[in-house]
C-alpha positions in Angstrom: -5.4 -31.5 6.2 -2.6 -29.6 7.9 -0.1 -27.2 6.5 3.6 -27.9 7.2 5.9 -25.3 8.7 7.2 -23.0 5.9 10.6 -22.8 7.6 11.1 -26.5 7.2 11.1 -26.2 3.4 8.1 -28.5 3.0 5.7 -25.8 2.0 5.6 -22.1 1.6 2.0 -21.1 1.0 2.0 -17.8 -1.0 -1.4 -18.1 -2.8 -4.8 -17.9 -1.2 -6.6 -21.2 -0.4 -10.0 -21.9 0.8 -9.5 -22.1 4.6 -11.8 -25.1 5.0 -11.1 -27.3 1.9 -7.4 -26.2 1.6 -7.9 -25.9 -2.2 -6.4 -22.9 -4.2 -9.0 -20.3 -4.8 -9.5 -17.3 -7.1 -12.2 -14.9 -5.9 -13.6 -12.2 -8.1 -15.0 -9.2 -6.3 -18.6 -8.4 -7.0 -18.7 -4.8 -5.7 -21.3 -5.6 -3.1 -19.2 -7.6 -0.7 -17.2 -6.1 2.1 -13.7 -7.5 1.9 -12.0 -8.0 5.2 -8.2 -8.6 5.6 -6.7 -9.9 8.8 -2.9 -9.8 9.2 -1.8 -12.1 12.0 1.4 -13.0 13.8 -0.3 -15.8 15.6 -1.8 -14.0 18.5 -4.1 -16.2 20.7 -6.9 -13.6 20.2 -7.2 -14.4 16.5 -9.9 -17.0 17.0 -12.0 -14.5 19.0 -11.5 -11.8 16.4 -12.4 -14.1 13.6 -15.5 -15.5 15.4 -16.8 -11.9 16.1 -16.7 -11.3 12.3 -18.3 -14.6 11.4 -21.2 -13.8 13.8 -22.0 -10.4 12.4 -25.6 -9.7 11.4 -24.2 -8.6 8.1 -23.1 -11.7 6.1 -22.1 -10.0 2.8 -18.5 -10.3 3.7 -15.4 -12.1 2.6 -12.4 -12.7 4.9 -8.8 -13.2 3.9 -6.2 -14.1 6.4 -2.5 -13.6 5.9 -0.5 -15.5 8.5 3.1 -14.3 9.2 3.7 -16.6 12.2 6.7 -19.0 12.0 4.3 -22.0 12.2 1.0 -21.8 10.3 -1.8 -20.9 12.7 -4.4 -22.6 10.6 -3.3 -25.9 12.2 -4.5 -24.8 15.6 -7.8 -26.4 16.7 -9.4 -23.1 17.8 -8.7 -21.7 14.3 -10.1 -24.7 12.5 -13.2 -24.6 14.7 -13.7 -20.9 13.7 -13.2 -21.8 10.0 -15.9 -24.5 10.3 -18.2 -21.7 11.6 -17.4 -19.8 8.4 -18.6 -22.7 6.4 -21.8 -23.0 8.4 -22.4 -19.3 8.0 -21.6 -19.5 4.3 -19.0 -16.9 4.5 -16.0 -17.2 2.2 -12.7 -17.3 4.2 -9.4 -17.7 2.5 -5.9 -18.0 3.9 -2.2 -17.8 3.0 1.0 -18.2 5.0 3.8 -15.8 4.4 6.6 -15.7 6.9 9.4 -13.1 6.7 11.8 -12.3 9.5 12.4 -8.7 8.5 9.3 -7.1 6.8 6.5 -9.3 8.0 4.0 -6.5 8.5 4.6 -4.6 5.2 4.8 -7.7 3.0 1.8 -9.2 4.8 -0.3 -6.0 4.1 0.8 -6.1 0.5 -0.4 -9.7 0.3 -3.7 -8.7 1.6 -3.9 -5.9 -1.0 -3.1 -8.4 -3.7 -6.2 -10.5 -2.8 -8.6 -7.8 -1.7 -9.7 -6.1 -5.0 -13.2 -4.9 -4.1 -14.5 -1.4 -3.7 -14.8 -1.6 0.1 -11.9 -3.0 2.1 -11.6 -3.4 5.8 -8.3 -4.0 7.6 -8.9 -5.9 10.8 -6.3 -6.6 13.5 -6.1 -10.1 15.0 -6.9 -8.7 18.5 -10.0 -6.6 17.8 -13.6 -7.8 18.3 -16.8 -6.1 17.4 -20.5 -6.3 18.4 -22.8 -8.1 15.9 -24.3 -4.9 14.4 -20.9 -3.1 13.9 -20.5 -3.9 10.2 -24.2 -3.3 9.4 -23.9 0.2 10.8 -20.7 0.8 8.8 -22.2 -0.4 5.6 -25.3 1.7 6.2 -23.0 4.8 6.3 -21.2 3.7 3.2 -24.4 3.2 1.3 -25.4 6.8 2.2 -21.9 8.2 1.4 -20.6 6.2 -1.6 -17.8 8.7 -2.3 -16.3 8.3 1.2 -12.5 7.9 1.7 -12.4 6.0 5.0 -14.8 5.2 7.8 -13.5 4.0 11.2 -15.3 2.7 14.3 -14.5 3.9 17.8 -11.9 1.4 18.9 -11.7 1.2 22.7 -8.2 0.6 24.2 -6.6 1.4 20.8 -2.9 1.9 21.0 -3.1 5.3 19.2 -4.2 7.0 22.4 -0.5 6.9 23.4 0.8 8.2 20.1 1.2 11.4 18.2 -2.3 10.9 16.7 -3.9 11.0 20.2 -6.9 13.4 20.2 -7.1 13.6 16.4 -9.6 11.9 14.0 -7.7 9.0 12.5 -8.0 5.7 10.8 -8.1 2.7 13.2 -8.3 -1.1 13.1 -11.6 -2.3 11.8 -11.9 0.8 9.5 -13.1 0.5 5.9 -11.7 2.4 2.9 -13.0 2.8 -0.6 -10.6 1.3 -3.1 -10.3 2.4 -6.7 -7.4 2.3 -9.2 -5.4 5.2 -7.7 -5.9 4.0 -4.1 -4.9 0.5 -5.1 -1.8 1.5 -6.9 -0.7 3.8 -4.1 -1.1 1.2 -1.4 0.6 -1.6 -3.4 3.7 0.6 -3.9 3.5 1.9 -0.3 3.6 -1.6 1.2 6.2 -2.9 -1.3 8.7 -0.1 -0.8 8.5 1.0 2.9 9.6 -0.4 6.3 6.9 0.0 9.0 7.5 0.7 12.6 6.0 -2.8 13.2 8.6 -4.4 10.9 11.8 -5.8 12.5 14.0 -4.6 9.7 16.2 -1.6 10.6 15.7 1.5 8.4 16.8 5.1 8.7 13.3 6.3 8.0 10.4 4.0 9.0 6.8 4.6 8.3 3.6 4.2 10.3 0.6 2.7 8.4 -2.1 4.2 10.6 -0.8 7.8 10.1 -0.3 7.1 6.3 -3.9 5.9 5.8 -5.2 8.8 7.9 -3.5 11.4 5.7 -3.9 9.7 2.3 -7.7 10.1 1.6 -8.0 13.8 2.5 -5.2 14.4 0.0 -7.5 12.7 -2.6 -10.3 15.0 -1.5 -12.3 12.2 0.0 -14.3 12.4 3.2 -13.2 10.7 6.4 -15.4 9.8 9.4 -15.2 8.1 12.8 -18.4 6.5 14.1 -18.0 7.5 17.7 -21.1 5.4 18.8 -20.0 2.3 16.9 -17.6 0.8 19.4 -15.2 -2.1 18.8 -12.7 -3.5 21.3 -8.9 -3.9 21.2 -8.2 -7.0 23.3 -4.4 -6.6 23.9 -4.8 -5.0 27.3 -1.1 -5.7 28.2 0.3 -4.0 25.0 3.4 -1.9 25.9 3.6 1.6 24.4 5.7 2.0 21.3 7.6 5.2 22.1 8.6 5.7 18.5 4.9 6.5 17.8 5.0 9.6 20.1 7.3 11.4 17.6 5.3 14.1 15.8 7.7 14.0 12.8 6.6 10.4 12.2 3.1 11.8 11.3 4.6 14.6 9.3 6.9 12.3 7.3 3.9 10.0 6.5 2.0 13.0 5.1 5.0 13.8 2.9 5.0 10.2 1.6 1.3 10.3 1.0 1.7 13.6 -1.0 4.5 12.1 -3.1 2.4 9.0 -4.0 -0.8 10.9 -4.7 1.1 13.3 -7.0 2.8 10.4 -8.8 -0.3 8.4 -9.4 -2.5 11.3 -10.4 -0.1 11.8 -13.3 0.0 8.0 -14.0 -3.8 7.8 -14.0 -4.1 10.7 -16.5 -1.6 9.1 -18.8 -3.3 5.7 -18.9 
């Protein structure tokens, strides 16, 4: 079965489906599974990124893909082959197509949050691959530190080395964070109400997700950690620098946004 181009009006897939059977699916988190979200714009590296996850030693994972490309990438042979591997490995992999010309990044991340409801959530880029023991090592740390905020691997060739976060301990693609009610509410509002530097929509005050996630969890008094010896690889070796990310005030403004949302939801959580 193939999925028609959403722009043609034939189908606009806005609910998760099983990526192999194409049937609608409702997955209930069990608290033990690492939930992995991949936001893709259709990069050719997606099949490699997906395969590296499916071949992890650790198989207690669930993967959800939100596709914001104009044409659904699930129709590509290399993606379908990877999804067959998911079935052979007995790893649940779900998919939805959500194309938006203006806020594809932010709305795509919100769609991931709508589906990923477990305690441990990993945001993976569509151009990052990891060795087979990477998730095992991360889950080992999480087991030993259950009250953590976020845990990130050491991402080689990561774009943040050319940004205002260079030289600082920060969240990065492939990182895992602990989700509870306050974190979930904060992130749902954040992605719904903001315009990221990776969105095409013009805005007087854009946000930067990596800086926001980096700042959020310390404000909640939760520990953060980078596993320097747990190396993953960013494959976009030709990526051009985003000069906007060199602005120090972009980091400062994201801390202000994180402080505002933390203060708001601390009050809301007390009242409910």
